[in-house]
C-alpha positions, 0 to 999 in steps of 0.5 A: 519464120517469126522468130529470132536467130538465137531461137531458130539455132536452138530449135535446129537440132531438134528440128533436123533430128538424127541426121549428120549436119554442119552449122556455119555462119547463117547457114546450115548443111544437113545429110538426107539419104544421098543427097543434101539440103542447104539452109541460109537465113538472115535476119530480117526488119520485125513484122509490125502489126499494131503494137505488136512486133514480131522477129523474123528470120528469112530462111531458104531451103535448097535441096540437092539429090533428095527425091520428092519423098524423102523431102516430104518425110524430112519437112513433115518432121522440121515443120512439126518441131518449128511450129509455134502457137498459142491456144 
């Protein structure tokens, strides 16, 4: 993710929506139906392109007990909330 940890934490509540979730140190757990999603992240060195420096956050997603349709629906919403871009 091209964001700081502070930005990520600001966006995370809206991205998970009305699902029950719990924040821990550099991780979060999200309930999805009868299953769950485990999120873990760590700050990485910024990506440097010419004179531009982009913050980087390495994020892993681990689903357990969540079927393909539930994963797709969750990630579709999550990705829309996490997208940032210029026009």
